[in-house]
C-alpha positions, 0 to 999 in steps of 0.5 A: 538884777537876777530874777527868781526865774533865773535861780529856779532855771539854774537849780533845775539843771541836772549837769553843772560844773563848779569852777573853783573846787580844790583839795581843801575839803573845807573850802566853800567851792568844795562844800558847794560841789559836795552839796550839789552831788548830795542833791543828785546833780551831776556836778563836775569839778573844775580847777586848772591846777588839779587833775582829780578831787575825791576820786573824780576827774577834775577838768582844767576848763569848762570847755574840756568837759564832755559831754558838756554841762548845762550850767556853771557855778563860778566860785573863783576870784574876780580876776578869773571870772571874765575868762570863765565866762568866755569859756562858757560861751565857747562851750555853748553853756547858757547858764552861769551862777556868779557866787556871792555871799555876804561879800560881793562874790565872783561877778564883775561888771565885765563878766556880767556884761559878757554873759548878757552879750553871749546870751548866757543867763547870769545869776549874780551875787547870791549863794545857792544855799539860800534857795535849796530846800532843807538848807541848814537854818544858819543860812536864813540870816543871809536870805533875810539880809538880801531881802532887807537890802532889796537884793533878793530876786523877785 
C-alpha cells in the first residue's frame, strides 16, 4: 500500500512528466498537467501521438525528455502502463504515480511489481488533488471515501 511519505516525496519533486496528456482541454490528463504547471512545477507533457500541446513540446516517451524528469504521473489506460514503467526505469526515474480516482486507475499488478523490482517508488490508485493544498472542496468526498475504505495512505 502507498504510504503518505511516498505521496509527499512525489509532490516535493519539481520536474515531473504527465503521461497521457492530449489535446482535449477537458481531459483529466490535461487538467492534472495544467494544475501542476499552475503550482509552479516544471511539468512536461508526454503523448506519443502529439508533438505539441498548449505551445509546449510534447514528448513521445519519458526516455526522450532532457534533462530528465524526477517523477512521472501516469494518466493512461492500464494497457500502456507496463511499458511506461519500463521506460521510467530505463530513464533512471525513481518516482511514479499511477493515477486512480474512484475507479482503479492506471496501475496493474505487473506494473507495480516492475516498479518495485526496479527500485521505483510507486504511488498507486490515488488522485494528486486529494493531497494538494487549496484543492476545490468537491475533491473532499474522494478523500473521505478513501479513508472510509482504508485506502488512504498512512
